[in-house]
C-alpha positions in Angstrom: 23.6 -63.4 74.6 24.4 -66.7 72.9 25.5 -66.4 69.3 23.1 -69.2 68.4 20.0 -67.3 69.6 17.3 -66.4 67.2 14.5 -63.8 67.7 11.2 -62.7 66.2 9.0 -59.7 66.7 5.4 -59.6 65.6 4.0 -56.1 65.2 0.3 -57.1 65.4 -2.7 -54.9 65.0 -3.7 -55.6 68.7 -0.5 -56.8 70.4 3.2 -56.7 69.8 5.0 -60.0 70.6 8.7 -60.8 70.9 10.3 -64.2 71.3 13.9 -65.1 71.7 15.0 -68.8 71.4 17.9 -71.1 70.7 18.4 -74.7 69.7 19.1 -77.0 72.6 19.6 -80.8 71.9 17.7 -80.4 68.6 14.7 -78.6 70.1 13.7 -75.0 70.2 14.2 -73.6 73.7 12.4 -70.3 74.4 14.6 -68.0 76.4 12.4 -65.0 76.6 8.8 -63.8 75.7 7.4 -60.4 75.9 3.9 -59.2 74.9 2.3 -55.7 75.1 -1.2 -54.8 74.0 -0.4 -51.7 71.9 -3.7 -51.8 70.0 -2.1 -50.2 66.9 -5.3 -50.7 64.9 -7.2 -48.4 67.3 -4.9 -45.6 66.1 -6.1 -45.7 62.5 -8.3 -42.7 61.6 -10.9 -42.4 58.9 -8.2 -41.7 56.3 -6.3 -44.9 57.4 -3.5 -42.9 59.0 -1.8 -43.9 62.2 -2.2 -41.3 64.9 0.8 -39.9 66.6 -0.4 -41.3 70.0 -0.6 -44.8 68.5 2.8 -44.5 67.0 4.2 -43.3 70.4 2.7 -46.3 72.2 4.2 -48.6 69.6 7.7 -47.0 69.7 7.8 -47.0 73.5 7.1 -50.8 73.3 9.7 -51.3 70.6 12.3 -49.4 72.6 11.9 -52.0 75.4 12.0 -54.9 72.9 15.1 -53.3 71.2 17.2 -53.6 74.3 16.8 -57.3 74.1 17.5 -57.9 70.4 19.9 -55.1 69.4 22.9 -57.4 69.4 21.3 -60.3 67.6 22.7 -60.6 64.0 20.2 -59.5 61.3 20.3 -63.0 59.7 19.0 -64.4 63.0 16.2 -61.9 63.6 12.9 -61.2 61.7 10.6 -58.4 62.5 7.2 -58.3 60.7 4.3 -55.9 60.6 0.8 -57.2 59.7 -2.6 -55.9 58.8 -2.6 -52.4 60.3 0.7 -51.6 58.8 -0.5 -53.0 55.5 -3.5 -50.6 55.7 -1.9 -47.5 57.1 -1.1 -44.8 54.5 1.8 -43.5 56.7 3.2 -46.9 57.5 6.5 -46.1 55.8 7.0 -43.2 58.2 6.3 -45.4 61.2 8.5 -48.2 59.9 11.5 -45.8 59.5 11.0 -44.6 63.1 10.7 -48.2 64.3 13.9 -49.3 62.6 15.8 -46.5 64.3 14.5 -47.6 67.7 15.1 -51.3 67.1 18.4 -51.1 65.1 17.0 -53.6 62.7 14.9 -53.8 59.5 11.1 -54.1 59.7 9.2 -56.1 57.0 5.5 -55.6 56.3 4.3 -59.0 55.2 1.3 -59.9 53.0 -1.8 -61.5 54.4 -0.8 -64.8 52.7 2.7 -64.7 54.2 1.2 -63.9 57.6 -1.1 -66.9 57.2 1.8 -69.2 56.2 3.9 -68.2 59.2 0.9 -68.6 61.6 0.4 -72.2 60.3 4.0 -73.0 60.7 3.9 -71.8 64.3 0.8 -73.7 65.1 1.9 -76.9 63.4 5.1 -77.0 65.6 3.1 -76.3 68.8 0.3 -79.0 68.7 0.2 -82.7 68.1 0.2 -84.1 64.6 -3.1 -85.4 63.1 -3.9 -87.7 60.2 -5.6 -85.6 57.5 -5.9 -81.9 57.2 -6.0 -79.2 59.9 -8.0 -75.9 59.8 -6.2 -73.1 61.6 -8.0 -69.9 62.6 -6.1 -66.9 63.9 -8.0 -63.8 64.9 -5.8 -60.7 65.0 -6.6 -57.1 65.7 -7.4 -56.2 62.1 -7.4 -59.4 60.1 -8.3 -63.1 60.5 -6.3 -65.8 58.8 -7.8 -69.2 57.8 -5.3 -71.9 56.8 -5.9 -75.5 55.7 -2.8 -77.6 55.9 -1.4 -81.0 56.5 1.5 -81.7 58.9 3.9 -78.8 58.4 2.6 -77.8 54.9 0.0 -75.0 54.5 -2.1 -75.9 51.5 -4.8 -73.2 51.3 -4.6 -69.7 52.8 -7.0 -66.8 53.2 -6.7 -63.5 55.0 -10.0 -61.8 55.8 -10.1 -58.1 56.8 -11.8 -58.3 60.1 -10.4 -58.6 63.6 -11.1 -58.1 67.3 -10.1 -54.4 67.2 -11.8 -53.4 64.0 -15.0 -55.2 64.8 -15.1 -53.8 68.3 -14.5 -50.3 67.1 -17.2 -50.5 64.4 -20.0 -52.1 66.4 -19.3 -51.7 70.1 -17.4 -48.4 70.3 -20.0 -46.9 72.7 -19.5 -49.8 75.1 -23.0 -51.3 74.8 -23.7 -54.9 73.8 -27.2 -55.2 72.3 -28.9 -57.8 70.2 -28.9 -55.4 67.3 -25.2 -54.6 67.5 -24.4 -58.3 67.8 -26.5 -59.2 64.7 -24.9 -56.4 62.7 -21.4 -57.6 63.6 -22.3 -61.2 62.8 -23.6 -60.1 59.4 -20.3 -58.5 58.7 -18.5 -61.8 59.5 -20.8 -63.7 57.2 -20.2 -61.3 54.4 -16.4 -61.4 54.7 -16.4 -65.2 54.8 -18.9 -65.7 51.9 -16.3 -65.5 49.1 -14.2 -68.4 50.6 -16.7 -70.4 52.6 -17.8 -73.0 50.0 -14.2 -73.5 48.9 -13.1 -74.2 52.5 -16.0 -76.5 53.2 -15.3 -78.5 50.0 -11.6 -79.0 51.1 -12.5 -80.3 54.5 -10.4 -81.0 57.6 -10.1 -83.4 60.5 -9.2 -80.9 63.3 -9.8 -77.2 63.9 -7.1 -75.3 65.8 -7.3 -71.7 67.1 -4.5 -69.3 67.7 -4.2 -65.8 69.0 -4.9 -63.8 72.2 -8.6 -63.4 71.4 -9.1 -67.2 71.1 -7.1 -67.9 74.3 -9.1 -65.3 76.2 -12.4 -66.9 75.0 -11.2 -70.3 76.0 -10.3 -69.0 79.5 -13.8 -67.5 79.9 -15.5 -70.7 78.8 -13.4 -72.8 81.2 -14.0 -70.4 84.1 -17.7 -70.7 83.5 -17.6 -74.5 83.4 -18.9 -74.5 79.8 -15.8 -76.3 78.5 -13.0 -78.3 80.2 -10.5 -77.6 77.5 -10.6 -76.0 74.1 -13.7 -74.4 72.6 -17.0 -75.9 71.5 -19.8 -74.3 69.4 -22.3 -75.0 72.2 -20.1 -73.1 74.7 -19.8 -70.2 72.3 -23.6 -70.0 72.0 -23.8 -69.8 75.8 -21.2 -67.1 75.9 -23.2 -65.1 73.4 -26.2 -65.2 75.7 -24.0 -64.2 78.7 -22.6 -61.2 76.8 -26.1 -59.9 76.1 -26.9 -60.2 79.8 -23.7 -58.3 80.6 -24.8 -55.4 78.3 -21.7 -53.2 78.8 -18.2 -54.0 77.6 -16.9 -52.2 80.7 -18.3 -55.1 82.8 -16.5 -57.8 80.9 -13.1 -57.2 82.7 -14.6 -57.6 86.2 -16.9 -60.5 85.4 -14.2 -62.7 83.8 -11.0 -61.2 85.3 -9.6 -60.0 81.9 -7.1 -57.2 81.6 -8.8 -53.9 80.6 -7.2 -53.8 77.1 -8.3 -57.3 76.3 -11.8 -56.6 77.6 -12.2 -53.7 75.2 -11.8 -55.9 72.2 -13.2 -59.1 73.6 -16.7 -58.8 72.0 -15.2 -58.2 68.6 -13.0 -61.2 68.8 -15.9 -63.3 70.1 -18.2 -62.3 67.2 -15.6 -63.2 64.6 -14.9 -66.6 66.2 -18.5 -67.5 66.8 -19.5 -66.4 63.3 -16.7 -68.5 61.7 -17.6 -71.6 63.7 -21.3 -71.3 62.9 -20.6 -70.8 59.2 -18.0 -73.5 58.8 -19.7 -76.0 61.1 -16.7 -76.1 63.4 -18.2 -77.7 66.5 -15.0 -78.2 68.5 -11.6 -76.4 68.5 -8.3 -77.0 70.2 -6.3 -73.9 71.2 -2.6 -73.6 70.2 0.1 -71.7 72.2 2.1 -71.1 69.1 1.2 -68.6 66.4 2.9 -66.0 64.1 6.0 -65.3 66.3 6.7 -69.1 66.7 6.3 -69.5 63.0 8.9 -66.8 62.4 11.3 -68.6 64.7 10.9 -71.9 62.8 11.1 -70.2 59.5 14.4 -68.5 60.5 15.8 -71.8 61.8 15.0 -73.5 58.5 16.8 -70.8 56.6 19.8 -71.0 58.9 20.0 -74.8 58.5 19.7 -74.4 54.7 16.3 -76.0 54.7 14.5 -72.9 53.5 10.8 -73.7 52.9 11.0 -71.2 49.9 13.4 -73.5 48.0 11.0 -76.5 48.6 8.1 -74.4 47.4 9.9 -73.4 44.2 10.8 -77.1 43.5 7.1 -77.9 43.9 6.0 -75.1 41.5 8.6 -76.2 39.0 7.3 -79.8 39.0 3.7 -78.8 39.1 3.9 -76.6 36.0 6.4 -78.7 34.1 9.0 -76.0 33.8 12.2 -76.7 31.9 14.6 -77.3 34.8 17.7 -77.4 32.6 16.8 -74.0 31.1 16.0 -72.6 34.5 19.5 -73.7 35.7 21.1 -72.0 32.8 19.2 -68.7 33.4 20.1 -68.9 37.1 23.8 -69.4 36.4 23.9 -66.5 33.9 22.0 -64.2 36.3 24.4 -65.0 39.2 27.4 -64.5 36.9 26.1 -61.0 36.0 25.6 -60.4 39.7 29.2 -61.3 40.5 30.4 -58.8 37.8 28.2 -56.0 38.9 28.2 -56.5 42.7 31.1 -54.2 43.6 30.3 -51.4 41.3 26.5 -51.4 42.1 27.1 -52.1 45.8 25.0 -55.3 45.6 25.9 -57.2 48.8 24.1 -59.7 51.0 23.3 -63.4 50.7 19.5 -62.7 50.7 19.7 -60.6 47.5 21.6 -63.4 45.8 19.0 -66.0 46.9 16.1 -63.8 45.6 17.8 -63.4 42.2 18.5 -67.2 42.0 14.9 -68.0 42.8 13.5 -65.5 40.3 15.7 -67.0 37.6 14.5 -70.6 38.4 10.9 -69.4 38.1 11.2 -67.2 35.0 9.3 -69.5 32.7 6.2 -69.3 34.8 5.3 -66.2 32.8 5.1 -68.2 29.6 2.1 -70.1 31.0 
């Protein structure tokens, strides 16, 4: 494998994704993509513990991924877990097993970091627009809403609802009824309520959807002739009526030629998307091929090229809150000098640790505010 390859693995609540890429003539060239619908969120029990069966499904998938990325240097690979691993009480046990299988570290990211990476992946995958963009990503256990402009996410939210969790809670018996749809739609409204007015006040020019659920919904709408490209609110309303006619989740796969695993969580993903579009007045949505894993790739490339978005963010925070930059520089220099003295004795190695300490020092005065 080329030494300039970078790779990312997204341990999502519904699907695991891997992408391997390299820079070719200044552009990202994807070398390999793999996706498996592990449905990790379906393995959470009532005590929020991952079942052994779910762990085994996930580890079998990661063993296949591991063969592809084992020889990529750690600095050129990022592996992240999302909502289900944030929730699972035994996630540390699973992560330890996953790291042994992959031969690399696994990071469980916060909802806001997940949203930032999703926006980065979407922004690099669609055409630029004047003004702000709203990005909606529906995962297995959470839904991310991001308002941004160009490549900068400006406002992030992570809502605890997704295609797997909603499908399990309201459609586990396989029946689609008007009552179950209304109950699921109410949940979406309740989860959105704390952020709805804030998002509407900020506004946007374009709505972009990302994730397997949204792509599957677009495919169904196009196959029915309700949309030529993308997703419209009118088409979603027609799909809602069609789902009520279908009555059984088991009939979704055959009616719209969906793989069985996707069909099982299709209604949950639809309810989330339809509810968000109705509540936010999103009448039209484009669909992005890029999402979290592409965001991980671009984030990695930025760090490798010394254009780390984290440094730019720190500079913006410093300016915004009027921090004393000269004092921050002195604190940073002192902290790094102490690190040099203690590094050998305390076994403090690695560029990343040094960068984290330097950034913490530059931001130390934020606490005074």
